[in-house]
Backbone atoms as SQL, in Angstrom:
CREATE TABLE atoms (id INTEGER PRIMARY KEY, chain TEXT, resi INTEGER, resn TEXT, atom TEXT, x REAL, y REAL, z REAL);
INSERT INTO atoms VALUES
  (1, 'A', 1, 'ARG', 'N', -49.266, 341.181, 116.265),
  (2, 'A', 1, 'ARG', 'CA', -49.000, 340.136, 117.237),
  (3, 'A', 1, 'ARG', 'C', -48.061, 339.110, 116.616),
  (4, 'A', 2, 'TRP', 'N', -47.074, 338.668, 117.414),
  (5, 'A', 2, 'TRP', 'CA', -46.114, 337.681, 116.940),
  (6, 'A', 2, 'TRP', 'C', -46.741, 336.285, 116.939),
  (7, 'A', 3, 'PRO', 'N', -46.307, 335.432, 116.016),
  (8, 'A', 3, 'PRO', 'CA', -46.794, 334.049, 116.057),
  (9, 'A', 3, 'PRO', 'C', -46.243, 333.340, 117.293),
  (10, 'A', 4, 'PRO', 'N', -46.914, 332.283, 117.744),
  (11, 'A', 4, 'PRO', 'CA', -46.444, 331.591, 118.942),
  (12, 'A', 4, 'PRO', 'C', -45.042, 331.019, 118.735),
  (13, 'A', 5, 'ALA', 'N', -44.241, 331.072, 119.777),
  (14, 'A', 5, 'ALA', 'CA', -42.873, 330.562, 119.715),
  (15, 'A', 5, 'ALA', 'C', -42.692, 329.481, 120.772),
  (16, 'A', 6, 'VAL', 'N', -41.811, 328.535, 120.456),
  (17, 'A', 6, 'VAL', 'CA', -41.496, 327.439, 121.364),
  (18, 'A', 6, 'VAL', 'C', -40.015, 327.542, 121.705),
  (19, 'A', 7, 'ILE', 'N', -39.677, 327.344, 122.969),
  (20, 'A', 7, 'ILE', 'CA', -38.285, 327.412, 123.409),
  (21, 'A', 7, 'ILE', 'C', -37.649, 326.037, 123.273),
  (22, 'A', 8, 'CYS', 'N', -36.463, 325.994, 122.706),
  (23, 'A', 8, 'CYS', 'CA', -35.712, 324.745, 122.570),
  (24, 'A', 8, 'CYS', 'C', -35.183, 324.342, 123.945),
  (25, 'A', 9, 'TYR', 'N', -35.411, 323.097, 124.333),
  (26, 'A', 9, 'TYR', 'CA', -34.966, 322.629, 125.648),
  (27, 'A', 9, 'TYR', 'C', -33.459, 322.416, 125.706),
  (28, 'A', 10, 'ILE', 'N', -32.775, 322.465, 124.572),
  (29, 'A', 10, 'ILE', 'CA', -31.335, 322.253, 124.527),
  (30, 'A', 10, 'ILE', 'C', -30.580, 323.579, 124.600),
  (31, 'A', 11, 'CYS', 'N', -30.941, 324.512, 123.713),
  (32, 'A', 11, 'CYS', 'CA', -30.182, 325.767, 123.628),
  (33, 'A', 11, 'CYS', 'C', -30.904, 326.957, 124.250),
  (34, 'A', 12, 'GLY', 'N', -32.204, 326.863, 124.485),
  (35, 'A', 12, 'GLY', 'CA', -32.946, 327.937, 125.119),
  (36, 'A', 12, 'GLY', 'C', -33.408, 329.029, 124.170),
  (37, 'A', 13, 'ARG', 'N', -33.206, 328.849, 122.870),
  (38, 'A', 13, 'ARG', 'CA', -33.649, 329.856, 121.901),
  (39, 'A', 13, 'ARG', 'C', -35.091, 329.594, 121.478),
  (40, 'A', 14, 'GLU', 'N', -35.733, 330.654, 120.980),
  (41, 'A', 14, 'GLU', 'CA', -37.129, 330.542, 120.552),
  (42, 'A', 14, 'GLU', 'C', -37.206, 330.196, 119.070),
  (43, 'A', 15, 'TYR', 'N', -38.149, 329.313, 118.735),
  (44, 'A', 15, 'TYR', 'CA', -38.394, 328.915, 117.352),
  (45, 'A', 15, 'TYR', 'C', -39.894, 328.851, 117.127),
  (46, 'A', 16, 'GLY', 'N', -40.298, 328.962, 115.893),
  (47, 'A', 16, 'GLY', 'CA', -41.705, 328.849, 115.547),
  (48, 'A', 16, 'GLY', 'C', -42.210, 327.436, 115.785),
  (49, 'A', 17, 'THR', 'N', -43.516, 327.294, 115.915),
  (50, 'A', 17, 'THR', 'CA', -44.093, 325.984, 116.202),
  (51, 'A', 17, 'THR', 'C', -43.851, 324.990, 115.074),
  (52, 'A', 18, 'LYS', 'N', -43.678, 325.465, 113.869),
  (53, 'A', 18, 'LYS', 'CA', -43.427, 324.569, 112.731),
  (54, 'A', 18, 'LYS', 'C', -41.951, 324.178, 112.635),
  (55, 'A', 19, 'SER', 'N', -41.053, 325.077, 113.013),
  (56, 'A', 19, 'SER', 'CA', -39.627, 324.805, 112.818),
  (57, 'A', 19, 'SER', 'C', -38.955, 324.152, 114.020),
  (58, 'A', 20, 'ILE', 'N', -39.611, 324.102, 115.181),
  (59, 'A', 20, 'ILE', 'CA', -38.969, 323.509, 116.357),
  (60, 'A', 20, 'ILE', 'C', -38.693, 322.028, 116.148),
  (61, 'A', 21, 'SER', 'N', -39.568, 321.331, 115.434),
  (62, 'A', 21, 'SER', 'CA', -39.356, 319.893, 115.198),
  (63, 'A', 21, 'SER', 'C', -38.177, 319.647, 114.256),
  (64, 'A', 22, 'ILE', 'N', -37.836, 320.627, 113.445),
  (65, 'A', 22, 'ILE', 'CA', -36.654, 320.529, 112.577),
  (66, 'A', 22, 'ILE', 'C', -35.408, 320.911, 113.374),
  (67, 'A', 23, 'HIS', 'N', -35.530, 321.933, 114.214),
  (68, 'A', 23, 'HIS', 'CA', -34.383, 322.442, 114.963),
  (69, 'A', 23, 'HIS', 'C', -33.868, 321.462, 116.011),
  (70, 'A', 24, 'GLU', 'N', -34.764, 320.857, 116.803),
  (71, 'A', 24, 'GLU', 'CA', -34.332, 320.066, 117.952),
  (72, 'A', 24, 'GLU', 'C', -33.388, 318.914, 117.606),
  (73, 'A', 25, 'PRO', 'N', -33.658, 318.085, 116.578),
  (74, 'A', 25, 'PRO', 'CA', -32.693, 317.016, 116.259),
  (75, 'A', 25, 'PRO', 'C', -31.326, 317.571, 115.838),
  (76, 'A', 26, 'GLN', 'N', -31.316, 318.670, 115.085),
  (77, 'A', 26, 'GLN', 'CA', -30.052, 319.276, 114.671),
  (78, 'A', 26, 'GLN', 'C', -29.319, 319.863, 115.874),
  (79, 'A', 27, 'CYS', 'N', -30.055, 320.483, 116.779),
  (80, 'A', 27, 'CYS', 'CA', -29.465, 321.084, 117.972),
  (81, 'A', 27, 'CYS', 'C', -28.864, 319.989, 118.864),
  (82, 'A', 28, 'LEU', 'N', -29.538, 318.853, 118.972),
  (83, 'A', 28, 'LEU', 'CA', -29.037, 317.756, 119.788),
  (84, 'A', 28, 'LEU', 'C', -27.754, 317.174, 119.204),
  (85, 'A', 29, 'LYS', 'N', -27.684, 317.057, 117.875),
  (86, 'A', 29, 'LYS', 'CA', -26.453, 316.586, 117.226),
  (87, 'A', 29, 'LYS', 'C', -25.308, 317.553, 117.510),
  (88, 'A', 30, 'LYS', 'N', -25.582, 318.850, 117.396),
  (89, 'A', 30, 'LYS', 'CA', -24.561, 319.858, 117.680),
  (90, 'A', 30, 'LYS', 'C', -24.134, 319.774, 119.143),
  (91, 'A', 31, 'TRP', 'N', -25.090, 319.577, 120.045),
  (92, 'A', 31, 'TRP', 'CA', -24.789, 319.470, 121.463),
  (93, 'A', 31, 'TRP', 'C', -23.840, 318.294, 121.712),
  (94, 'A', 32, 'HIS', 'N', -24.105, 317.148, 121.072),
  (95, 'A', 32, 'HIS', 'CA', -23.251, 315.971, 121.236),
  (96, 'A', 32, 'HIS', 'C', -21.840, 316.230, 120.716),
  (97, 'A', 33, 'ARG', 'N', -21.723, 316.870, 119.541),
  (98, 'A', 33, 'ARG', 'CA', -20.401, 317.183, 118.992),
  (99, 'A', 33, 'ARG', 'C', -19.618, 318.062, 119.949),
  (100, 'A', 34, 'GLU', 'N', -20.249, 319.114, 120.459),
  (101, 'A', 34, 'GLU', 'CA', -19.566, 320.044, 121.357),
  (102, 'A', 34, 'GLU', 'C', -19.257, 319.391, 122.708),
  (103, 'A', 35, 'ASN', 'N', -20.166, 318.577, 123.214),
  (104, 'A', 35, 'ASN', 'CA', -19.951, 317.927, 124.501),
  (105, 'A', 35, 'ASN', 'C', -18.790, 316.930, 124.424),
  (106, 'A', 36, 'ASP', 'N', -18.663, 316.231, 123.298),
  (107, 'A', 36, 'ASP', 'CA', -17.587, 315.258, 123.133),
  (108, 'A', 36, 'ASP', 'C', -16.218, 315.916, 123.060),
  (109, 'A', 37, 'MET', 'N', -16.150, 317.181, 122.676),
  (110, 'A', 37, 'MET', 'CA', -14.875, 317.881, 122.581),
  (111, 'A', 37, 'MET', 'C', -14.441, 318.506, 123.913),
  (112, 'A', 38, 'LEU', 'N', -15.334, 318.544, 124.894),
  (113, 'A', 38, 'LEU', 'CA', -15.009, 319.152, 126.190),
  (114, 'A', 38, 'LEU', 'C', -14.108, 318.232, 127.017),
  (115, 'A', 39, 'PRO', 'N', -13.329, 318.816, 127.949),
  (116, 'A', 39, 'PRO', 'CA', -12.596, 317.972, 128.900),
  (117, 'A', 39, 'PRO', 'C', -13.595, 317.133, 129.705),
  (118, 'A', 40, 'LYS', 'N', -13.164, 315.974, 130.166),
  (119, 'A', 40, 'LYS', 'CA', -14.082, 315.040, 130.843),
  (120, 'A', 40, 'LYS', 'C', -14.809, 315.670, 132.030),
  (121, 'A', 41, 'HIS', 'N', -14.146, 316.555, 132.781),
  (122, 'A', 41, 'HIS', 'CA', -14.793, 317.125, 133.968),
  (123, 'A', 41, 'HIS', 'C', -15.886, 318.135, 133.626),
  (124, 'A', 42, 'LEU', 'N', -15.955, 318.608, 132.382),
  (125, 'A', 42, 'LEU', 'CA', -16.996, 319.554, 131.974),
  (126, 'A', 42, 'LEU', 'C', -18.107, 318.905, 131.158),
  (127, 'A', 43, 'ARG', 'N', -17.957, 317.633, 130.825),
  (128, 'A', 43, 'ARG', 'CA', -19.004, 316.963, 130.029),
  (129, 'A', 43, 'ARG', 'C', -20.271, 316.811, 130.858),
  (130, 'A', 44, 'ARG', 'N', -21.402, 316.987, 130.192),
  (131, 'A', 44, 'ARG', 'CA', -22.697, 316.957, 130.850),
  (132, 'A', 44, 'ARG', 'C', -23.513, 315.778, 130.332),
  (133, 'A', 45, 'PRO', 'N', -24.464, 315.272, 131.124),
  (134, 'A', 45, 'PRO', 'CA', -25.365, 314.239, 130.606),
  (135, 'A', 45, 'PRO', 'C', -26.287, 314.839, 129.541),
  (136, 'A', 46, 'GLU', 'N', -26.741, 314.008, 128.635),
  (137, 'A', 46, 'GLU', 'CA', -27.610, 314.487, 127.556),
  (138, 'A', 46, 'GLU', 'C', -28.874, 315.112, 128.133),
  (139, 'A', 47, 'PRO', 'N', -29.246, 316.299, 127.640),
  (140, 'A', 47, 'PRO', 'CA', -30.479, 316.927, 128.133),
  (141, 'A', 47, 'PRO', 'C', -31.703, 316.114, 127.719),
  (142, 'A', 48, 'LYS', 'N', -32.632, 315.987, 128.631),
  (143, 'A', 48, 'LYS', 'CA', -33.866, 315.240, 128.363),
  (144, 'A', 48, 'LYS', 'C', -34.988, 316.212, 128.053),
  (145, 'A', 49, 'LYS', 'N', -35.777, 315.853, 127.070),
  (146, 'A', 49, 'LYS', 'CA', -36.910, 316.705, 126.692),
  (147, 'A', 49, 'LYS', 'C', -37.936, 316.688, 127.822),
  (148, 'A', 50, 'PRO', 'N', -38.362, 317.863, 128.284),
  (149, 'A', 50, 'PRO', 'CA', -39.339, 317.905, 129.380),
  (150, 'A', 50, 'PRO', 'C', -40.672, 317.290, 128.968),
  (151, 'A', 51, 'GLU', 'N', -41.268, 316.581, 129.905),
  (152, 'A', 51, 'GLU', 'CA', -42.569, 315.967, 129.663),
  (153, 'A', 51, 'GLU', 'C', -43.664, 316.936, 130.079),
  (154, 'A', 52, 'VAL', 'N', -44.502, 317.325, 129.142),
  (155, 'A', 52, 'VAL', 'CA', -45.654, 318.177, 129.431),
  (156, 'A', 52, 'VAL', 'C', -46.861, 317.487, 128.823),
  (157, 'A', 53, 'SER', 'N', -47.846, 317.195, 129.651),
  (158, 'A', 53, 'SER', 'CA', -49.015, 316.471, 129.159),
  (159, 'A', 53, 'SER', 'C', -50.031, 317.440, 128.548),
  (160, 'A', 54, 'PRO', 'N', -50.798, 316.944, 127.571),
  (161, 'A', 54, 'PRO', 'CA', -51.829, 317.799, 126.964),
  (162, 'A', 54, 'PRO', 'C', -52.864, 318.241, 127.990),
  (163, 'A', 55, 'ILE', 'N', -53.365, 319.463, 127.823),
  (164, 'A', 55, 'ILE', 'CA', -54.341, 319.975, 128.794),
  (165, 'A', 55, 'ILE', 'C', -55.769, 319.860, 128.287),
  (166, 'A', 56, 'GLN', 'N', -55.924, 319.470, 127.043),
  (167, 'A', 56, 'GLN', 'CA', -57.264, 319.356, 126.494),
  (168, 'A', 56, 'GLN', 'C', -57.411, 317.990, 125.840),
  (169, 'A', 57, 'ALA', 'N', -58.645, 317.558, 125.684),
  (170, 'A', 57, 'ALA', 'CA', -58.911, 316.273, 125.054),
  (171, 'A', 57, 'ALA', 'C', -58.466, 316.268, 123.585),
  (172, 'A', 58, 'LYS', 'N', -58.391, 317.435, 122.983),
  (173, 'A', 58, 'LYS', 'CA', -57.979, 317.530, 121.579),
  (174, 'A', 58, 'LYS', 'C', -56.481, 317.330, 121.401),
  (175, 'A', 59, 'GLY', 'N', -55.718, 317.284, 122.501),
  (176, 'A', 59, 'GLY', 'CA', -54.285, 317.038, 122.421),
  (177, 'A', 59, 'GLY', 'C', -53.437, 318.286, 122.331),
  (178, 'A', 60, 'PHE', 'N', -54.001, 319.457, 122.588),
  (179, 'A', 60, 'PHE', 'CA', -53.216, 320.688, 122.562),
  (180, 'A', 60, 'PHE', 'C', -52.374, 320.794, 123.834),
  (181, 'A', 61, 'TYR', 'N', -51.245, 321.452, 123.724),
  (182, 'A', 61, 'TYR', 'CA', -50.360, 321.644, 124.868),
  (183, 'A', 61, 'TYR', 'C', -50.482, 323.067, 125.374),
  (184, 'A', 62, 'ASP', 'N', -50.263, 323.228, 126.665),
  (185, 'A', 62, 'ASP', 'CA', -50.190, 324.553, 127.265),
  (186, 'A', 62, 'ASP', 'C', -48.817, 325.107, 126.908),
  (187, 'A', 63, 'LEU', 'N', -48.775, 326.029, 125.957),
  (188, 'A', 63, 'LEU', 'CA', -47.515, 326.543, 125.430),
  (189, 'A', 63, 'LEU', 'C', -46.679, 327.215, 126.510),
  (190, 'A', 64, 'ASP', 'N', -47.307, 327.905, 127.452),
  (191, 'A', 64, 'ASP', 'CA', -46.561, 328.566, 128.521),
  (192, 'A', 64, 'ASP', 'C', -45.842, 327.563, 129.419),
  (193, 'A', 65, 'SER', 'N', -46.528, 326.495, 129.808),
  (194, 'A', 65, 'SER', 'CA', -45.873, 325.507, 130.677),
  (195, 'A', 65, 'SER', 'C', -44.816, 324.717, 129.912),
  (196, 'A', 66, 'LEU', 'N', -45.047, 324.478, 128.628),
  (197, 'A', 66, 'LEU', 'CA', -44.053, 323.800, 127.792),
  (198, 'A', 66, 'LEU', 'C', -42.789, 324.652, 127.689),
  (199, 'A', 67, 'ASN', 'N', -42.958, 325.952, 127.450),
  (200, 'A', 67, 'ASN', 'CA', -41.815, 326.855, 127.348),
  (201, 'A', 67, 'ASN', 'C', -41.084, 327.002, 128.677),
  (202, 'A', 68, 'GLU', 'N', -41.832, 327.043, 129.768),
  (203, 'A', 68, 'GLU', 'CA', -41.206, 327.149, 131.089),
  (204, 'A', 68, 'GLU', 'C', -40.336, 325.929, 131.369),
  (205, 'A', 69, 'ALA', 'N', -40.846, 324.738, 131.067),
  (206, 'A', 69, 'ALA', 'CA', -40.085, 323.508, 131.292),
  (207, 'A', 69, 'ALA', 'C', -38.850, 323.463, 130.393),
  (208, 'A', 70, 'ALA', 'N', -38.981, 323.905, 129.148),
  (209, 'A', 70, 'ALA', 'CA', -37.843, 323.916, 128.225),
  (210, 'A', 70, 'ALA', 'C', -36.787, 324.923, 128.666),
  (211, 'A', 71, 'TRP', 'N', -37.220, 326.079, 129.158),
  (212, 'A', 71, 'TRP', 'CA', -36.280, 327.105, 129.628),
  (213, 'A', 71, 'TRP', 'C', -35.495, 326.594, 130.835),
  (214, 'A', 72, 'ILE', 'N', -36.173, 325.957, 131.764),
  (215, 'A', 72, 'ILE', 'CA', -35.508, 325.404, 132.946),
  (216, 'A', 72, 'ILE', 'C', -34.503, 324.338, 132.535),
  (217, 'A', 73, 'SER', 'N', -34.875, 323.495, 131.585),
  (218, 'A', 73, 'SER', 'CA', -33.961, 322.466, 131.088),
  (219, 'A', 73, 'SER', 'C', -32.712, 323.079, 130.473),
  (220, 'A', 74, 'ALA', 'N', -32.873, 324.130, 129.682),
  (221, 'A', 74, 'ALA', 'CA', -31.726, 324.796, 129.057),
  (222, 'A', 74, 'ALA', 'C', -30.846, 325.465, 130.110),
  (223, 'A', 75, 'GLN', 'N', -31.445, 326.062, 131.137),
  (224, 'A', 75, 'GLN', 'CA', -30.676, 326.732, 132.180),
  (225, 'A', 75, 'GLN', 'C', -29.915, 325.742, 133.064),
  (226, 'A', 76, 'ASN', 'N', -30.454, 324.526, 133.211),
  (227, 'A', 76, 'ASN', 'CA', -29.794, 323.519, 134.037),
  (228, 'A', 76, 'ASN', 'C', -28.492, 323.020, 133.417),
  (229, 'A', 77, 'GLN', 'N', -28.272, 323.300, 132.152),
  (230, 'A', 77, 'GLN', 'CA', -27.053, 322.863, 131.486),
  (231, 'A', 77, 'GLN', 'C', -25.887, 323.815, 131.720),
  (232, 'A', 78, 'LEU', 'N', -26.151, 324.975, 132.310),
  (233, 'A', 78, 'LEU', 'CA', -25.100, 325.952, 132.539),
  (234, 'A', 78, 'LEU', 'C', -24.212, 325.518, 133.710),
  (235, 'A', 79, 'VAL', 'N', -22.919, 325.837, 133.600),
  (236, 'A', 79, 'VAL', 'CA', -21.926, 325.451, 134.602),
  (237, 'A', 79, 'VAL', 'C', -21.378, 326.718, 135.253),
  (238, 'A', 80, 'PRO', 'N', -21.286, 326.760, 136.609),
  (239, 'A', 80, 'PRO', 'CA', -20.758, 327.961, 137.263),
  (240, 'A', 80, 'PRO', 'C', -19.238, 328.044, 137.164),
  (241, 'A', 81, 'CYS', 'N', -18.738, 329.258, 137.068),
  (242, 'A', 81, 'CYS', 'CA', -17.296, 329.521, 137.094),
  (243, 'A', 81, 'CYS', 'C', -16.810, 329.352, 138.527),
  (244, 'A', 82, 'ASP', 'N', -15.683, 328.674, 138.708),
  (245, 'A', 82, 'ASP', 'CA', -15.129, 328.464, 140.043),
  (246, 'A', 82, 'ASP', 'C', -14.643, 329.768, 140.669),
  (247, 'A', 83, 'ILE', 'N', -14.326, 330.764, 139.840),
  (248, 'A', 83, 'ILE', 'CA', -13.750, 332.006, 140.341),
  (249, 'A', 83, 'ILE', 'C', -14.829, 333.032, 140.689),
  (250, 'A', 84, 'CYS', 'N', -15.728, 333.328, 139.732),
  (251, 'A', 84, 'CYS', 'CA', -16.708, 334.394, 139.956),
  (252, 'A', 84, 'CYS', 'C', -18.131, 333.894, 140.203),
  (253, 'A', 85, 'GLY', 'N', -18.415, 332.635, 139.881),
  (254, 'A', 85, 'GLY', 'CA', -19.736, 332.082, 140.124),
  (255, 'A', 85, 'GLY', 'C', -20.744, 332.274, 139.007),
  (256, 'A', 86, 'ARG', 'N', -20.402, 333.069, 137.985),
  (257, 'A', 86, 'ARG', 'CA', -21.322, 333.233, 136.852),
  (258, 'A', 86, 'ARG', 'C', -21.469, 331.904, 136.129),
  (259, 'A', 87, 'THR', 'N', -22.611, 331.712, 135.453),
  (260, 'A', 87, 'THR', 'CA', -22.859, 330.445, 134.767),
  (261, 'A', 87, 'THR', 'C', -22.696, 330.601, 133.263),
  (262, 'A', 88, 'PHE', 'N', -22.161, 329.551, 132.655),
  (263, 'A', 88, 'PHE', 'CA', -21.894, 329.531, 131.222),
  (264, 'A', 88, 'PHE', 'C', -22.180, 328.142, 130.668),
  (265, 'A', 89, 'LEU', 'N', -22.351, 328.069, 129.351),
  (266, 'A', 89, 'LEU', 'CA', -22.337, 326.772, 128.702),
  (267, 'A', 89, 'LEU', 'C', -20.925, 326.216, 128.847),
  (268, 'A', 90, 'PRO', 'N', -20.778, 324.900, 128.975),
  (269, 'A', 90, 'PRO', 'CA', -19.452, 324.345, 129.256),
  (270, 'A', 90, 'PRO', 'C', -18.361, 324.766, 128.272),
  (271, 'A', 91, 'ASP', 'N', -18.666, 324.858, 126.988),
  (272, 'A', 91, 'ASP', 'CA', -17.631, 325.254, 126.027),
  (273, 'A', 91, 'ASP', 'C', -17.250, 326.724, 126.183),
  (274, 'A', 92, 'ARG', 'N', -18.162, 327.566, 126.639),
  (275, 'A', 92, 'ARG', 'CA', -17.866, 328.990, 126.843),
  (276, 'A', 92, 'ARG', 'C', -17.166, 329.236, 128.189),
  (277, 'A', 93, 'LEU', 'N', -17.349, 328.325, 129.133),
  (278, 'A', 93, 'LEU', 'CA', -16.686, 328.461, 130.426),
  (279, 'A', 93, 'LEU', 'C', -15.170, 328.430, 130.263),
  (280, 'A', 94, 'ILE', 'N', -14.675, 327.588, 129.382),
  (281, 'A', 94, 'ILE', 'CA', -13.237, 327.497, 129.135),
  (282, 'A', 94, 'ILE', 'C', -12.700, 328.848, 128.668),
  (283, 'A', 95, 'VAL', 'N', -13.397, 329.496, 127.751),
  (284, 'A', 95, 'VAL', 'CA', -12.980, 330.804, 127.240),
  (285, 'A', 95, 'VAL', 'C', -13.060, 331.848, 128.351),
  (286, 'A', 96, 'HIS', 'N', -14.135, 331.814, 129.125),
  (287, 'A', 96, 'HIS', 'CA', -14.309, 332.793, 130.201),
  (288, 'A', 96, 'HIS', 'C', -13.200, 332.683, 131.243),
  (289, 'A', 97, 'GLN', 'N', -12.859, 331.476, 131.631),
  (290, 'A', 97, 'GLN', 'CA', -11.875, 331.282, 132.702),
  (291, 'A', 97, 'GLN', 'C', -10.484, 331.787, 132.319),
  (292, 'A', 98, 'GLN', 'N', -10.217, 331.930, 131.036),
  (293, 'A', 98, 'GLN', 'CA', -8.926, 332.455, 130.616),
  (294, 'A', 98, 'GLN', 'C', -8.772, 333.933, 130.992),
  (295, 'A', 99, 'SER', 'N', -9.890, 334.649, 131.102),
  (296, 'A', 99, 'SER', 'CA', -9.811, 336.069, 131.419),
  (297, 'A', 99, 'SER', 'C', -10.440, 336.432, 132.762),
  (298, 'A', 100, 'CYS', 'N', -11.019, 335.467, 133.478),
  (299, 'A', 100, 'CYS', 'CA', -11.674, 335.755, 134.765),
  (300, 'A', 100, 'CYS', 'C', -10.606, 335.920, 135.840),
  (301, 'A', 101, 'LYS', 'N', -10.758, 336.997, 136.596),
  (302, 'A', 101, 'LYS', 'CA', -9.809, 337.283, 137.676),
  (303, 'A', 101, 'LYS', 'C', -10.561, 337.364, 138.997),
  (304, 'A', 102, 'PRO', 'N', -9.991, 336.807, 140.077),
  (305, 'A', 102, 'PRO', 'CA', -10.656, 336.918, 141.380),
  (306, 'A', 102, 'PRO', 'C', -10.695, 338.364, 141.848),
  (307, 'A', 103, 'LYS', 'N', -11.772, 338.724, 142.520),
  (308, 'A', 103, 'LYS', 'CA', -11.917, 340.114, 142.987),
  (309, 'A', 103, 'LYS', 'C', -11.374, 340.262, 144.385);
């Protein structure tokens, strides 16, 4: 059985419960660097960490609902292509549009 994994609300990748607290600040810094380099019309507001309240008096979180909220947050950052409608991260959309052709 795999150890429990937590989804990053910024990039949507899975990380261990111990390493997610190290990953998220670094991922947010990277997100800011990449967002600042985008053209103004593709810049996005900073992603907000989803609020999930503890389900037990001991302070444990429901890992499934936490991951679902983080996945939705990561997916909301994707931008649709004006030509084909597929969604991409804003920096990858620029690369995609160079080769996207209308059908």
